[in-house]
N, C-alpha and C positions, 0 to 999 in steps of 0.2 A: 592435490590429493583426491582420492575417490570420495564421492558423496556417501555419507552414512546410509546404510540400508534402511534405517528407520525413516530417514528423510524421504527417500524414494517412496516408501510405503505410505506414509501419512499424507504427504503432499500430492503424490501422483495418483494413488489409488482412491483416496478418500475425498480430496478437495480440489482436484483439477478437472475442469470441464471445458467445453467449447462454448463460444458465444451463442451458437445455434441451439445447443442443448439447454442453456440457461433461458434463452428466449422462448423455446418450446414449452418449458415448464411454466414460465410466467404466463404465456398466452393461453395455456390450458386452464388457468384459474377461472376463466370466464368472468373476469372483473372488467371494469370500465377503463382502467388505466393501461395504455399500451406499454410494451416492454421498454421502448426508448424513453418514454416519459418517466417511468418508474426508475430507470437507471439514472436519470438526471437527479431525481430526488435522493436516491441512495448515495450517489456521489456527493451531493450537497452536504448530507449529514456526516459523511466520512470526513469531508473537509472541516466541518464544524467541530468534529471530535478532535482532530489534530490541533485545531486552533485552541480548544479548551485546555489542552495539555501543553501549549506553547511550542509544539513541534513545528507548526506553521505560525510565524509571527503575525499577530493581528491585535491592534490596539483595543479593539472592542472587547477582548478577553483578558487584557493585561492585569485586571484586578482579581482574577480568579486565582486562588491559592494553588490550584493544580498545575499552573504554569511553572511553578518552582519545584515540581516533583522530580525526585531522583529517578533516573532511568526512564524519563518521560517518553523518549522516542520508542523504547521497547514496549512500554505500556500502550502507546498510541498505535504502533504497528500491529500488536496482537489484538487490541480492541477493534481496530478497523477490520481485521481478518474475521473476528467473531461476528461483527455486524454484517459484513457482506455475506458470509456463509449462512447466517440466519435467514437473510432475505432471498436466498436462492430458493428456499422451499415455502416461502410465504410472501405476502404483499404488504406494502405500506398502507394499503387500504384496510387491511385486517389487523395488523399490529402497529402500535404507535411507534414510529421510528425514534422519537425523542426519548421515550422510555427505554427502548432497546439500546440506544446509544449510551445512556447512563449505566445500564446494567453491564454493557460491554466494557466500559471503563472500569467499573468496580471489579468485575471478574478478571480483567487483564492485570489489574494491580496485584491481585492475589497470585496469579500464575507467574508473574514476573518478579515476585518477591519485593514489591514496591508498595509499602503500606499507604492506603488511601482512606482518609476519614470520610464517613458517610455524609457528614455535614458539608464537606467540600463538593461532593457529588450533587447533593441537593441544591447547592448554590448555583448550579448551572441552569436548571429550570426549577423554580420554586413552587411549581404547581403540583408536585408529587410528594408523596409521603415515603418514609423509609420502607413501609410495607409494600408500596407499589413497586419500588426498585428491587427489593428482595424477591418478590413474586416474579418479576420479569427476569431476574437472574436465573431462577429455577427453570423457567420456560426456555431461556437461552441455552443453558447447559444441556437440557434434554434434547433440544433441537440439534445441538452439536454432537450428540451421542457421547458426551463426556470426553471427546477428542479435543483437548485444549492446548496441545503442543503446537506452537507456530514457529516456523523457520523464517527468518527475516532476510530479505534481500540485502539490506544495509550491512549485515555482518560480512558479506562476501566482498564488498567494495574494496576495503583496504588490503585484503588478502590478494585480490586479483591485480590491483595496481602495484603492490609490492612484488608480485611474481613477474609482472610486466617489466619492472625495473631490472630484475635479475636477468630476464630474457635479453634486455638491451645490453646489459653489462657483459653477458656471455658473447654477444655478437661483437662488441667493442674489443673484447679480449682476443677473439679470433682475428679481427681485422687490425688489431694493435692500434686502436684509435682512442683508447681510454685515457682521459686526463682528469686532474682534480677539478678543473674548471667545468668540464662537462658533467662530472658527478654532482657538483653543486647545483648546476643548472637543472639537471633532471630531478634532483631532490625537491627543488622549488616547484618545478612543474607538477610533480606528483602530489604535493600538498594542495596546490590549486585545483588539480584534477579531481582529487577526492572531494573537495568542497562542492564543486560543480556537480559531480556525479550524485552526491547525497541529495541535492536539490531535485534532481531528476527522479531519484528513487522515491522521494516523498510525493512527487506529482503522480507517479505510477501507483503508489500505495493506495490512493483514493479511487482508483479505477478498477474495472473488472480484470485488469491484467493479473492481479494476484489470485484470481480464480481460474485463470486460463494458462498460466505459465509458471514454471518452476522458479523458485527464488533466485537461484544462481544465474538463470537466463535473464531475469529482470535486472540483476546487478550488472551483467555484461552489457545489456542494452544501455543502461545509464552511463557506463564507461565508454561505450562506442560513440554515443551521440555527443559526448563532451570531450573527446580526444583532441589533442592539439597536433597541428602539423609540424610542430618543432621536434617531435620525436622522430628518430631515424627509421622507425618501422611503425606500421599501422596496427590497430587492434585486430583487423582481419588476418594479417600475417601471423600475429600472436596466437589467434584461435587455431590456425592450422598447425602451428608449432606445438601448442599445448594439447590439443585434442585429436590431431590428425586431420588430414584434408577432408575426408568424408564427413566426420562428425563436425568439424569446424564449419563446413559449408552448411550443414543442417542448422547449427546454432546461429550462423549469420542470417539465414533465411528467417528464423524465428525472431531474431532481433529486428529485422526489417518489418515483420508483421506487427510487432509491438509498437514500433515507431509509427507505422501507418495508422494503426487503430487508436492509439492513445496520446501520441505526442505531437501530431500535426496541428497547426493553428485552429482548424475547424473543430478539433476535439477539446480545445481548452475551455476552462470554466468561464473565462472572460467572454469568449464568443457565445457561450451557451447561457449567459446571464438572463437574457430576455426569455428564453425557453424555460429555464428553471423557474422564473417568476410565474409564468403561465401555468406550469405544472403544479406549483404550490397552491395557486388559486383553485385549480381543479381538485387538489387533494383536500383543501378545506371544505369544499362543497360536497365531496362524496365519501369522506372517511367515516367508517362505521364506529371506530373507537372514540371519536371525538364527542359522542353524545354525553359523556360523563366528565370530560375535561375541556376547559376553555382553551381555545387554540392560542398559542403564543409564537407561531411561526413568524 
């Protein structure tokens, strides 16, 4: 089905950028932290945010009550979007990323109708007061221009996979190859596919991909990179069927760009661990906001 006009307006006109435009804004701040290093730090806190909510399993956060939150993934996806959008127009050297992370979680809980107790948010970092977080929330809302609606790539995954199954069934009907055994096989494949695609979607959520690509493109990328060769048709063929060859080719090109920029091994958090550690050390040395708060990185 066609994308809602509001989705195109808010996601495309207000919150989609290019990597070059984001880097240009960051580099014009005149601060000591290069764009690449700041991106590693922002990505690190996005990952921590999703761990706090249990969206990314991590034993270090298992005792937090927020890991049992209803609609945790929706709160997490929105909170990460708020966090990343906030740091497009400022720097981690100017605003405390820990405090903005907490404010993002609190705000996302409200916007996603998932009640969050302030004491549970305070339990993530115990060096802040309720007033600190509420003040940061006001700053966050103002920075976002009160534009708090977030469209999630994960919402599209099951819809596209379901539509892909219908596409395969229509082909089988035409070729008269449909059987109950194949239907059962493809249903099993679809369930496994969705689980794998959701993991890729989470990996992309903590990156700048959500600032540079529309949610449905991100979901299609997650679907493409996890597709199985056991299907009688590829995702590329499906894109041409669903969107037409011209638009399908454009989408495929964008999928390859996302894969190249965010999913290749050299872009993984594991590969960047040493770089992140060095960036965090530099942040401790140069942060302006840390004069009043003891660092707990």
